[in-house]
N, CA, C and O atoms as a GROMACS GRO file, in nm:
protein
  544
    1UNK      N    1  -2.003   0.386  -0.096
    1UNK     CA    2  -2.042   0.290  -0.002
    1UNK      C    3  -2.055   0.166  -0.093
    1UNK      O    4  -2.038   0.059  -0.036
    2UNK      N    5  -2.082   0.163  -0.225
    2UNK     CA    6  -2.109   0.024  -0.335
    2UNK      C    7  -1.973  -0.040  -0.327
    2UNK      O    8  -1.947  -0.156  -0.298
    3UNK      N    9  -1.896   0.053  -0.358
    3UNK     CA   10  -1.757  -0.010  -0.388
    3UNK      C   11  -1.707  -0.088  -0.262
    3UNK      O   12  -1.688  -0.209  -0.276
    4UNK      N   13  -1.680  -0.023  -0.124
    4UNK     CA   14  -1.649  -0.069  -0.015
    4UNK      C   15  -1.717  -0.206  -0.009
    4UNK      O   16  -1.658  -0.312   0.012
    5UNK      N   17  -1.861  -0.190  -0.032
    5UNK     CA   18  -1.930  -0.352  -0.015
    5UNK      C   19  -1.895  -0.430  -0.093
    5UNK      O   20  -1.901  -0.548  -0.059
    6UNK      N   21  -1.852  -0.402  -0.208
    6UNK     CA   22  -1.830  -0.508  -0.337
    6UNK      C   23  -1.688  -0.528  -0.286
    6UNK      O   24  -1.664  -0.648  -0.298
    7UNK      N   25  -1.582  -0.464  -0.236
    7UNK     CA   26  -1.451  -0.478  -0.204
    7UNK      C   27  -1.464  -0.583  -0.094
    7UNK      O   28  -1.380  -0.673  -0.097
    8UNK      N   29  -1.569  -0.587   0.019
    8UNK     CA   30  -1.542  -0.633   0.156
    8UNK      C   31  -1.605  -0.780   0.089
    8UNK      O   32  -1.546  -0.885   0.113
    9UNK      N   33  -1.724  -0.780   0.007
    9UNK     CA   34  -1.763  -0.902  -0.062
    9UNK      C   35  -1.649  -1.024  -0.117
    9UNK      O   36  -1.635  -1.146  -0.101
   10UNK      N   37  -1.578  -0.916  -0.191
   10UNK     CA   38  -1.454  -0.980  -0.280
   10UNK      C   39  -1.351  -1.052  -0.134
   10UNK      O   40  -1.342  -1.175  -0.124
   11UNK      N   41  -1.300  -0.982  -0.058
   11UNK     CA   42  -1.246  -1.028   0.036
   11UNK      C   43  -1.265  -1.150   0.133
   11UNK      O   44  -1.183  -1.227   0.183
   12UNK      N   45  -1.410  -1.140   0.141
   12UNK     CA   46  -1.480  -1.235   0.230
   12UNK      C   47  -1.489  -1.373   0.141
   12UNK      O   48  -1.475  -1.487   0.186
   13UNK      N   49  -1.510  -1.346   0.030
   13UNK     CA   50  -1.508  -1.459  -0.044
   13UNK      C   51  -1.372  -1.516  -0.083
   13UNK      O   52  -1.358  -1.626  -0.136
   14UNK      N   53  -1.297  -1.452  -0.060
   14UNK     CA   54  -1.134  -1.486  -0.120
   14UNK      C   55  -1.106  -1.573  -0.019
   14UNK      O   56  -1.025  -1.656  -0.062
   15UNK      N   57  -1.135  -1.595   0.100
   15UNK     CA   58  -1.090  -1.656   0.213
   15UNK      C   59  -1.175  -1.733   0.280
   15UNK      O   60  -1.263  -1.684   0.351
   16UNK      N   61  -1.155  -1.879   0.262
   16UNK     CA   62  -1.278  -1.955   0.325
   16UNK      C   63  -1.306  -1.945   0.493
   16UNK      O   64  -1.412  -1.967   0.552
   17UNK      N   65  -1.202  -1.914   0.537
   17UNK     CA   66  -1.221  -1.906   0.698
   17UNK      C   67  -1.288  -1.762   0.715
   17UNK      O   68  -1.370  -1.763   0.806
   18UNK      N   69  -1.280  -1.670   0.668
   18UNK     CA   70  -1.351  -1.548   0.661
   18UNK      C   71  -1.489  -1.534   0.645
   18UNK      O   72  -1.563  -1.469   0.719
   19UNK      N   73  -1.537  -1.627   0.501
   19UNK     CA   74  -1.670  -1.627   0.511
   19UNK      C   75  -1.710  -1.731   0.584
   19UNK      O   76  -1.819  -1.696   0.630
   20UNK      N   77  -1.684  -1.849   0.624
   20UNK     CA   78  -1.713  -1.925   0.762
   20UNK      C   79  -1.731  -1.842   0.886
   20UNK      O   80  -1.831  -1.865   0.954
   21UNK      N   81  -1.653  -1.752   0.922
   21UNK     CA   82  -1.665  -1.658   1.028
   21UNK      C   83  -1.779  -1.538   1.022
   21UNK      O   84  -1.850  -1.507   1.118
   22UNK      N   85  -1.782  -1.482   0.902
   22UNK     CA   86  -1.930  -1.423   0.857
   22UNK      C   87  -2.067  -1.491   0.871
   22UNK      O   88  -2.167  -1.427   0.902
   23UNK      N   89  -2.068  -1.647   0.845
   23UNK     CA   90  -2.168  -1.702   0.842
   23UNK      C   91  -2.161  -1.749   0.968
   23UNK      O   92  -2.270  -1.731   1.022
   24UNK      N   93  -2.081  -1.803   1.041
   24UNK     CA   94  -2.132  -1.784   1.192
   24UNK      C   95  -2.189  -1.705   1.297
   24UNK      O   96  -2.258  -1.735   1.394
   25UNK      N   97  -2.144  -1.597   1.255
   25UNK     CA   98  -2.197  -1.472   1.317
   25UNK      C   99  -2.318  -1.457   1.254
   25UNK      O  100  -2.410  -1.458   1.336
   26UNK      N  101  -2.357  -1.443   1.129
   26UNK     CA  102  -2.484  -1.424   1.116
   26UNK      C  103  -2.587  -1.541   1.201
   26UNK      O  104  -2.694  -1.521   1.258
   27UNK      N  105  -2.506  -1.672   1.185
   27UNK     CA  106  -2.612  -1.757   1.250
   27UNK      C  107  -2.616  -1.758   1.386
   27UNK      O  108  -2.716  -1.810   1.435
   28UNK      N  109  -2.530  -1.711   1.465
   28UNK     CA  110  -2.552  -1.638   1.603
   28UNK      C  111  -2.654  -1.522   1.608
   28UNK      O  112  -2.745  -1.528   1.690
   29UNK      N  113  -2.644  -1.425   1.529
   29UNK     CA  114  -2.743  -1.310   1.532
   29UNK      C  115  -2.882  -1.340   1.542
   29UNK      O  116  -2.967  -1.283   1.611
   30UNK      N  117  -2.899  -1.476   1.434
   30UNK     CA  118  -3.033  -1.510   1.368
   30UNK      C  119  -3.082  -1.573   1.524
   30UNK      O  120  -3.184  -1.531   1.578
   31UNK      N  121  -2.999  -1.673   1.582
   31UNK     CA  122  -3.040  -1.729   1.680
   31UNK      C  123  -3.077  -1.624   1.791
   31UNK      O  124  -3.188  -1.628   1.845
   32UNK      N  125  -2.990  -1.539   1.821
   32UNK     CA  126  -3.011  -1.420   1.909
   32UNK      C  127  -3.139  -1.333   1.901
   32UNK      O  128  -3.229  -1.318   1.984
   33UNK      N  129  -3.127  -1.289   1.798
   33UNK     CA  130  -3.265  -1.161   1.760
   33UNK      C  131  -3.345  -1.227   1.668
   33UNK      O  132  -3.433  -1.154   1.624
   34UNK      N  133  -3.346  -1.350   1.620
   34UNK     CA  134  -3.465  -1.376   1.531
   34UNK      C  135  -3.401  -1.331   1.428
   34UNK      O  136  -3.296  -1.267   1.415
   35UNK      N  137  -3.520  -1.396   1.317
   35UNK     CA  138  -3.540  -1.393   1.181
   35UNK      C  139  -3.484  -1.239   1.126
   35UNK      O  140  -3.399  -1.217   1.039
   36UNK      N  141  -3.553  -1.152   1.200
   36UNK     CA  142  -3.570  -1.007   1.189
   36UNK      C  143  -3.445  -0.898   1.253
   36UNK      O  144  -3.448  -0.780   1.288
   37UNK      N  145  -3.313  -1.029   1.247
   37UNK     CA  146  -3.206  -0.949   1.282
   37UNK      C  147  -3.138  -0.840   1.222
   37UNK      O  148  -3.058  -0.769   1.282
   38UNK      N  149  -3.175  -0.825   1.090
   38UNK     CA  150  -3.130  -0.728   1.007
   38UNK      C  151  -3.173  -0.564   1.057
   38UNK      O  152  -3.102  -0.465   1.042
   39UNK      N  153  -3.274  -0.568   1.104
   39UNK     CA  154  -3.343  -0.477   1.129
   39UNK      C  155  -3.341  -0.456   1.318
   39UNK      O  156  -3.433  -0.403   1.380
   40UNK      N  157  -3.245  -0.500   1.365
   40UNK     CA  158  -3.222  -0.465   1.534
   40UNK      C  159  -3.070  -0.385   1.519
   40UNK      O  160  -2.971  -0.411   1.451
   41UNK      N  161  -3.094  -0.302   1.592
   41UNK     CA  162  -2.960  -0.209   1.622
   41UNK      C  163  -2.846  -0.311   1.715
   41UNK      O  164  -2.724  -0.326   1.703
   42UNK      N  165  -2.930  -0.359   1.795
   42UNK     CA  166  -2.823  -0.471   1.888
   42UNK      C  167  -2.747  -0.565   1.807
   42UNK      O  168  -2.632  -0.595   1.841
   43UNK      N  169  -2.814  -0.626   1.680
   43UNK     CA  170  -2.749  -0.726   1.613
   43UNK      C  171  -2.632  -0.634   1.527
   43UNK      O  172  -2.516  -0.673   1.520
   44UNK      N  173  -2.671  -0.528   1.474
   44UNK     CA  174  -2.572  -0.463   1.438
   44UNK      C  175  -2.455  -0.425   1.490
   44UNK      O  176  -2.358  -0.425   1.414
   45UNK      N  177  -2.436  -0.381   1.640
   45UNK     CA  178  -2.342  -0.346   1.711
   45UNK      C  179  -2.267  -0.539   1.752
   45UNK      O  180  -2.155  -0.569   1.792
   46UNK      N  181  -2.360  -0.610   1.726
   46UNK     CA  182  -2.262  -0.757   1.767
   46UNK      C  183  -2.217  -0.797   1.623
   46UNK      O  184  -2.158  -0.904   1.612
   47UNK      N  185  -2.236  -0.732   1.525
   47UNK     CA  186  -2.193  -0.761   1.388
   47UNK      C  187  -2.004  -0.721   1.348
   47UNK      O  188  -1.959  -0.671   1.245
   48UNK      N  189  -1.938  -0.760   1.456
   48UNK     CA  190  -1.810  -0.759   1.506
   48UNK      C  191  -1.726  -0.778   1.381
   48UNK      O  192  -1.659  -0.690   1.327
   49UNK      N  193  -1.743  -0.923   1.338
   49UNK     CA  194  -1.654  -0.948   1.226
   49UNK      C  195  -1.681  -0.887   1.091
   49UNK      O  196  -1.595  -0.831   1.024
   50UNK      N  197  -1.805  -0.902   1.056
   50UNK     CA  198  -1.849  -0.829   0.959
   50UNK      C  199  -1.790  -0.699   0.920
   50UNK      O  200  -1.726  -0.675   0.818
   51UNK      N  201  -1.829  -0.593   1.046
   51UNK     CA  202  -1.766  -0.482   1.044
   51UNK      C  203  -1.619  -0.477   1.032
   51UNK      O  204  -1.571  -0.400   0.950
   52UNK      N  205  -1.547  -0.548   1.101
   52UNK     CA  206  -1.379  -0.561   1.062
   52UNK      C  207  -1.380  -0.596   0.916
   52UNK      O  208  -1.320  -0.506   0.856
   53UNK      N  209  -1.414  -0.669   0.850
   53UNK     CA  210  -1.416  -0.726   0.708
   53UNK      C  211  -1.450  -0.594   0.637
   53UNK      O  212  -1.390  -0.567   0.533
   54UNK      N  213  -1.550  -0.505   0.690
   54UNK     CA  214  -1.588  -0.363   0.584
   54UNK      C  215  -1.471  -0.278   0.592
   54UNK      O  216  -1.420  -0.227   0.493
   55UNK      N  217  -1.420  -0.260   0.734
   55UNK     CA  218  -1.329  -0.144   0.781
   55UNK      C  219  -1.181  -0.222   0.676
   55UNK      O  220  -1.112  -0.148   0.606
   56UNK      N  221  -1.163  -0.325   0.681
   56UNK     CA  222  -1.050  -0.385   0.624
   56UNK      C  223  -1.033  -0.348   0.460
   56UNK      O  224  -0.933  -0.310   0.400
   57UNK      N  225  -1.176  -0.375   0.410
   57UNK     CA  226  -1.181  -0.376   0.280
   57UNK      C  227  -1.166  -0.222   0.265
   57UNK      O  228  -1.083  -0.202   0.176
   58UNK      N  229  -1.201  -0.134   0.305
   58UNK     CA  230  -1.235  -0.010   0.268
   58UNK      C  231  -1.084   0.049   0.312
   58UNK      O  232  -1.040   0.149   0.255
   59UNK      N  233  -1.007  -0.016   0.414
   59UNK     CA  234  -0.852   0.057   0.434
   59UNK      C  235  -0.733  -0.011   0.322
   59UNK      O  236  -0.613   0.016   0.315
   60UNK      N  237  -0.808  -0.102   0.244
   60UNK     CA  238  -0.690  -0.173   0.137
   60UNK      C  239  -0.780  -0.090  -0.021
   60UNK      O  240  -0.715  -0.047  -0.116
   61UNK      N  241  -0.882  -0.086  -0.017
   61UNK     CA  242  -0.932  -0.046  -0.140
   61UNK      C  243  -0.922   0.104  -0.159
   61UNK      O  244  -0.858   0.134  -0.260
   62UNK      N  245  -0.965   0.201  -0.092
   62UNK     CA  246  -0.979   0.334  -0.074
   62UNK      C  247  -0.831   0.403  -0.158
   62UNK      O  248  -0.724   0.396  -0.097
   63UNK      N  249  -0.835   0.459  -0.280
   63UNK     CA  250  -0.733   0.510  -0.310
   63UNK      C  251  -0.702   0.654  -0.320
   63UNK      O  252  -0.592   0.705  -0.341
   64UNK      N  253  -0.830   0.719  -0.299
   64UNK     CA  254  -0.839   0.860  -0.364
   64UNK      C  255  -0.832   1.006  -0.228
   64UNK      O  256  -0.828   1.127  -0.250
   65UNK      N  257  -0.834   0.948  -0.117
   65UNK     CA  258  -0.869   1.030  -0.023
   65UNK      C  259  -0.706   1.105   0.034
   65UNK      O  260  -0.615   1.038   0.081
   66UNK      N  261  -0.704   1.215   0.020
   66UNK     CA  262  -0.582   1.295   0.087
   66UNK      C  263  -0.609   1.404   0.195
   66UNK      O  264  -0.720   1.457   0.194
   67UNK      N  265  -0.531   1.438   0.274
   67UNK     CA  266  -0.494   1.530   0.384
   67UNK      C  267  -0.403   1.639   0.294
   67UNK      O  268  -0.306   1.609   0.224
   68UNK      N  269  -0.460   1.774   0.314
   68UNK     CA  270  -0.387   1.889   0.247
   68UNK      C  271  -0.400   1.980   0.400
   68UNK      O  272  -0.498   1.995   0.473
   69UNK      N  273  -0.269   2.027   0.410
   69UNK     CA  274  -0.278   2.138   0.490
   69UNK      C  275  -0.182   2.250   0.465
   69UNK      O  276  -0.067   2.210   0.445
   70UNK      N  277  -0.203   2.397   0.460
   70UNK     CA  278  -0.101   2.459   0.461
   70UNK      C  279  -0.038   2.507   0.578
   70UNK      O  280  -0.103   2.561   0.668
   71UNK      N  281   0.104   2.488   0.583
   71UNK     CA  282   0.175   2.496   0.687
   71UNK      C  283   0.176   2.602   0.776
   71UNK      O  284   0.192   2.704   0.710
   72UNK      N  285   0.168   2.626   0.888
   72UNK     CA  286   0.151   2.746   0.962
   72UNK      C  287   0.290   2.784   1.008
   72UNK      O  288   0.318   2.899   1.041
   73UNK      N  289   0.363   2.698   1.010
   73UNK     CA  290   0.515   2.695   1.087
   73UNK      C  291   0.605   2.600   0.984
   73UNK      O  292   0.541   2.522   0.912
   74UNK      N  293   0.759   2.603   0.973
   74UNK     CA  294   0.843   2.544   0.926
   74UNK      C  295   0.805   2.385   1.013
   74UNK      O  296   0.769   2.377   1.131
   75UNK      N  297   0.824   2.278   0.923
   75UNK     CA  298   0.819   2.160   0.987
   75UNK      C  299   0.921   2.070   0.908
   75UNK      O  300   0.951   2.089   0.789
   76UNK      N  301   0.976   1.961   0.995
   76UNK     CA  302   1.062   1.868   0.945
   76UNK      C  303   0.954   1.722   0.916
   76UNK      O  304   0.859   1.689   0.986
   77UNK      N  305   0.995   1.666   0.814
   77UNK     CA  306   0.923   1.527   0.783
   77UNK      C  307   1.017   1.407   0.766
   77UNK      O  308   1.114   1.413   0.690
   78UNK      N  309   0.993   1.317   0.826
   78UNK     CA  310   1.081   1.206   0.845
   78UNK      C  311   1.198   1.231   0.868
   78UNK      O  312   1.287   1.168   0.813
   79UNK      N  313   1.221   1.330   0.953
   79UNK     CA  314   1.352   1.333   1.017
   79UNK      C  315   1.471   1.390   0.944
   79UNK      O  316   1.583   1.406   0.993
   80UNK      N  317   1.425   1.425   0.798
   80UNK     CA  318   1.539   1.502   0.744
   80UNK      C  319   1.482   1.609   0.618
   80UNK      O  320   1.559   1.676   0.549
   81UNK      N  321   1.350   1.610   0.605
   81UNK     CA  322   1.286   1.692   0.470
   81UNK      C  323   1.250   1.786   0.545
   81UNK      O  324   1.196   1.767   0.654
   82UNK      N  325   1.285   1.936   0.482
   82UNK     CA  326   1.267   2.050   0.579
   82UNK      C  327   1.141   2.131   0.507
   82UNK      O  328   1.176   2.193   0.406
   83UNK      N  329   1.037   2.139   0.533
   83UNK     CA  330   0.930   2.202   0.475
   83UNK      C  331   0.900   2.336   0.509
   83UNK      O  332   0.871   2.347   0.628
   84UNK      N  333   0.897   2.452   0.438
   84UNK     CA  334   0.902   2.590   0.500
   84UNK      C  335   0.757   2.633   0.534
   84UNK      O  336   0.683   2.558   0.471
   85UNK      N  337   0.693   2.712   0.598
   85UNK     CA  338   0.588   2.782   0.638
   85UNK      C  339   0.516   2.840   0.485
   85UNK      O  340   0.571   2.917   0.406
   86UNK      N  341   0.406   2.790   0.474
   86UNK     CA  342   0.352   2.817   0.407
   86UNK      C  343   0.298   2.718   0.232
   86UNK      O  344   0.226   2.736   0.134
   87UNK      N  345   0.400   2.607   0.295
   87UNK     CA  346   0.352   2.521   0.179
   87UNK      C  347   0.253   2.441   0.177
   87UNK      O  348   0.201   2.415   0.285
   88UNK      N  349   0.212   2.396   0.085
   88UNK     CA  350   0.108   2.315   0.103
   88UNK      C  351   0.142   2.138   0.096
   88UNK      O  352   0.176   2.081  -0.008
   89UNK      N  353   0.124   2.075   0.219
   89UNK     CA  354   0.158   1.958   0.268
   89UNK      C  355   0.045   1.848   0.206
   89UNK      O  356  -0.074   1.870   0.228
   90UNK      N  357   0.079   1.749   0.143
   90UNK     CA  358  -0.061   1.658   0.098
   90UNK      C  359   0.005   1.530   0.158
   90UNK      O  360   0.127   1.517   0.167
   91UNK      N  361  -0.075   1.450   0.192
   91UNK     CA  362  -0.097   1.287   0.263
   91UNK      C  363  -0.160   1.217   0.171
   91UNK      O  364  -0.272   1.266   0.153
   92UNK      N  365  -0.139   1.117   0.099
   92UNK     CA  366  -0.223   1.024   0.035
   92UNK      C  367  -0.275   0.934   0.114
   92UNK      O  368  -0.194   0.841   0.123
   93UNK      N  369  -0.369   0.914   0.175
   93UNK     CA  370  -0.410   0.809   0.292
   93UNK      C  371  -0.375   0.670   0.245
   93UNK      O  372  -0.322   0.584   0.316
   94UNK      N  373  -0.399   0.660   0.156
   94UNK     CA  374  -0.393   0.502   0.117
   94UNK      C  375  -0.264   0.455   0.137
   94UNK      O  376  -0.244   0.344   0.186
   95UNK      N  377  -0.170   0.536   0.100
   95UNK     CA  378  -0.008   0.501   0.143
   95UNK      C  379   0.005   0.466   0.278
   95UNK      O  380   0.081   0.373   0.306
   96UNK      N  381  -0.069   0.536   0.385
   96UNK     CA  382  -0.082   0.532   0.502
   96UNK      C  383  -0.142   0.408   0.548
   96UNK      O  384  -0.091   0.360   0.650
   97UNK      N  385  -0.249   0.339   0.489
   97UNK     CA  386  -0.317   0.222   0.511
   97UNK      C  387  -0.223   0.092   0.494
   97UNK      O  388  -0.226  -0.011   0.560
   98UNK      N  389  -0.150   0.123   0.400
   98UNK     CA  390  -0.050  -0.017   0.373
   98UNK      C  391   0.080   0.005   0.407
   98UNK      O  392   0.165  -0.068   0.356
   99UNK      N  393   0.124   0.117   0.506
   99UNK     CA  394   0.244   0.142   0.533
   99UNK      C  395   0.308   0.061   0.674
   99UNK      O  396   0.287   0.108   0.786
  100UNK      N  397   0.374  -0.045   0.659
  100UNK     CA  398   0.425  -0.144   0.801
  100UNK      C  399   0.456  -0.069   0.922
  100UNK      O  400   0.444  -0.115   1.035
  101UNK      N  401   0.512   0.090   0.884
  101UNK     CA  402   0.542   0.168   1.019
  101UNK      C  403   0.397   0.208   1.059
  101UNK      O  404   0.410   0.240   1.178
  102UNK      N  405   0.288   0.220   1.030
  102UNK     CA  406   0.149   0.237   1.063
  102UNK      C  407   0.074   0.120   1.123
  102UNK      O  408   0.040   0.115   1.241
  103UNK      N  409   0.050   0.025   1.033
  103UNK     CA  410  -0.012  -0.096   1.010
  103UNK      C  411   0.035  -0.214   1.038
  103UNK      O  412  -0.039  -0.312   1.038
  104UNK      N  413   0.178  -0.221   1.068
  104UNK     CA  414   0.237  -0.338   1.118
  104UNK      C  415   0.294  -0.416   1.001
  104UNK      O  416   0.263  -0.387   0.886
  105UNK      N  417   0.375  -0.510   1.030
  105UNK     CA  418   0.435  -0.560   0.912
  105UNK      C  419   0.357  -0.636   0.799
  105UNK      O  420   0.408  -0.665   0.691
  106UNK      N  421   0.215  -0.669   0.839
  106UNK     CA  422   0.182  -0.761   0.768
  106UNK      C  423   0.036  -0.645   0.699
  106UNK      O  424  -0.080  -0.683   0.680
  107UNK      N  425   0.080  -0.528   0.680
  107UNK     CA  426  -0.016  -0.422   0.631
  107UNK      C  427  -0.090  -0.449   0.517
  107UNK      O  428  -0.211  -0.428   0.512
  108UNK      N  429  -0.021  -0.496   0.420
  108UNK     CA  430  -0.090  -0.536   0.297
  108UNK      C  431  -0.185  -0.628   0.288
  108UNK      O  432  -0.260  -0.635   0.190
  109UNK      N  433  -0.194  -0.732   0.421
  109UNK     CA  434  -0.271  -0.856   0.424
  109UNK      C  435  -0.442  -0.804   0.467
  109UNK      O  436  -0.445  -0.707   0.542
  110UNK      N  437  -0.516  -0.835   0.444
  110UNK     CA  438  -0.644  -0.859   0.455
  110UNK      C  439  -0.652  -0.908   0.602
  110UNK      O  440  -0.599  -1.016   0.626
  111UNK      N  441  -0.721  -0.832   0.714
  111UNK     CA  442  -0.694  -0.892   0.853
  111UNK      C  443  -0.860  -0.827   0.890
  111UNK      O  444  -0.868  -0.704   0.893
  112UNK      N  445  -0.946  -0.880   0.909
  112UNK     CA  446  -1.046  -0.826   0.989
  112UNK      C  447  -1.046  -0.789   1.119
  112UNK      O  448  -1.118  -0.700   1.164
  113UNK      N  449  -0.960  -0.857   1.186
  113UNK     CA  450  -0.936  -0.822   1.314
  113UNK      C  451  -0.825  -0.703   1.387
  113UNK      O  452  -0.782  -0.688   1.501
  114UNK      N  453  -0.808  -0.638   1.270
  114UNK     CA  454  -0.720  -0.522   1.277
  114UNK      C  455  -0.796  -0.394   1.364
  114UNK      O  456  -0.740  -0.310   1.434
  115UNK      N  457  -0.945  -0.409   1.335
  115UNK     CA  458  -1.039  -0.293   1.384
  115UNK      C  459  -1.098  -0.369   1.517
  115UNK      O  460  -1.152  -0.291   1.596
  116UNK      N  461  -1.098  -0.469   1.546
  116UNK     CA  462  -1.174  -0.523   1.678
  116UNK      C  463  -1.147  -0.443   1.822
  116UNK      O  464  -1.038  -0.434   1.877
  117UNK      N  465  -1.273  -0.388   1.869
  117UNK     CA  466  -1.268  -0.307   1.959
  117UNK      C  467  -1.179  -0.332   2.052
  117UNK      O  468  -1.109  -0.239   2.091
  118UNK      N  469  -1.164  -0.461   2.104
  118UNK     CA  470  -1.076  -0.528   2.208
  118UNK      C  471  -0.929  -0.506   2.190
  118UNK      O  472  -0.854  -0.472   2.282
  119UNK      N  473  -0.888  -0.528   2.061
  119UNK     CA  474  -0.745  -0.524   2.009
  119UNK      C  475  -0.723  -0.343   2.009
  119UNK      O  476  -0.613  -0.297   2.041
  120UNK      N  477  -0.818  -0.267   1.978
  120UNK     CA  478  -0.782  -0.126   1.942
  120UNK      C  479  -0.742  -0.084   2.104
  120UNK      O  480  -0.642  -0.020   2.137
  121UNK      N  481  -0.841  -0.135   2.191
  121UNK     CA  482  -0.818  -0.102   2.310
  121UNK      C  483  -0.714  -0.130   2.411
  121UNK      O  484  -0.689  -0.061   2.510
  122UNK      N  485  -0.654  -0.244   2.374
  122UNK     CA  486  -0.562  -0.286   2.458
  122UNK      C  487  -0.454  -0.210   2.367
  122UNK      O  488  -0.383  -0.146   2.443
  123UNK      N  489  -0.421  -0.195   2.256
  123UNK     CA  490  -0.332  -0.130   2.224
  123UNK      C  491  -0.296   0.020   2.226
  123UNK      O  492  -0.189   0.072   2.196
  124UNK      N  493  -0.426   0.087   2.276
  124UNK     CA  494  -0.448   0.219   2.303
  124UNK      C  495  -0.464   0.252   2.441
  124UNK      O  496  -0.483   0.368   2.477
  125UNK      N  497  -0.458   0.163   2.515
  125UNK     CA  498  -0.433   0.185   2.673
  125UNK      C  499  -0.542   0.194   2.724
  125UNK      O  500  -0.524   0.181   2.845
  126UNK      N  501  -0.694   0.214   2.694
  126UNK     CA  502  -0.796   0.171   2.782
  126UNK      C  503  -0.938   0.145   2.724
  126UNK      O  504  -0.925   0.170   2.604
  127UNK      N  505  -1.054   0.111   2.746
  127UNK     CA  506  -1.138   0.044   2.715
  127UNK      C  507  -1.264   0.111   2.625
  127UNK      O  508  -1.372   0.059   2.596
  128UNK      N  509  -1.217   0.233   2.594
  128UNK     CA  510  -1.302   0.318   2.512
  128UNK      C  511  -1.354   0.269   2.385
  128UNK      O  512  -1.301   0.162   2.352
  129UNK      N  513  -1.438   0.310   2.305
  129UNK     CA  514  -1.476   0.246   2.169
  129UNK      C  515  -1.351   0.357   2.107
  129UNK      O  516  -1.314   0.461   2.162
  130UNK      N  517  -1.303   0.300   1.982
  130UNK     CA  518  -1.217   0.364   1.867
  130UNK      C  519  -1.252   0.329   1.756
  130UNK      O  520  -1.302   0.220   1.726
  131UNK      N  521  -1.222   0.443   1.668
  131UNK     CA  522  -1.249   0.396   1.531
  131UNK      C  523  -1.125   0.465   1.474
  131UNK      O  524  -1.120   0.588   1.471
  132UNK      N  525  -1.032   0.393   1.432
  132UNK     CA  526  -0.906   0.451   1.405
  132UNK      C  527  -0.890   0.410   1.238
  132UNK      O  528  -0.859   0.303   1.185
  133UNK      N  529  -0.930   0.557   1.176
  133UNK     CA  530  -0.922   0.460   1.019
  133UNK      C  531  -0.909   0.621   0.947
  133UNK      O  532  -0.929   0.734   0.992
  134UNK      N  533  -0.870   0.574   0.826
  134UNK     CA  534  -0.801   0.672   0.731
  134UNK      C  535  -0.919   0.716   0.607
  134UNK      O  536  -0.904   0.797   0.515
  135UNK      N  537  -1.046   0.627   0.644
  135UNK     CA  538  -1.109   0.625   0.522
  135UNK      C  539  -1.282   0.688   0.552
  135UNK      O  540  -1.371   0.684   0.467
  136UNK      N  541  -1.294   0.738   0.679
  136UNK     CA  542  -1.413   0.837   0.703
  136UNK      C  543  -1.448   0.808   0.853
  136UNK      O  544  -1.539   0.870   0.908
   0.00000   0.00000   0.00000
């Protein structure tokens, strides 16, 4: 968690527009919830841009999580690689996090709006809350 916060801070400070958006969000939350906004669940739910920054930092910075599965059936991967039943198939999730086929052509860029609920709802076809991630 600490590394995720450090990376989020790094990316926020690296881009003046992102920093200003976080500060504007904070000001809005203080105005709405008062000086104790940090203790408000409502303020936490409304910290949309900051949540996006943290999610993006985790997406771009985590490097060690893998998915491993022993295959119960024969499978074909990438339309041409045949993997027989019984083999261990391992996916390094950090590769998916920057794959343009998964995250779009700007997959390696820090974009806090990638995890906005309204964007996800539009792309996935309904208004439910989604958390699409490979980091937890």
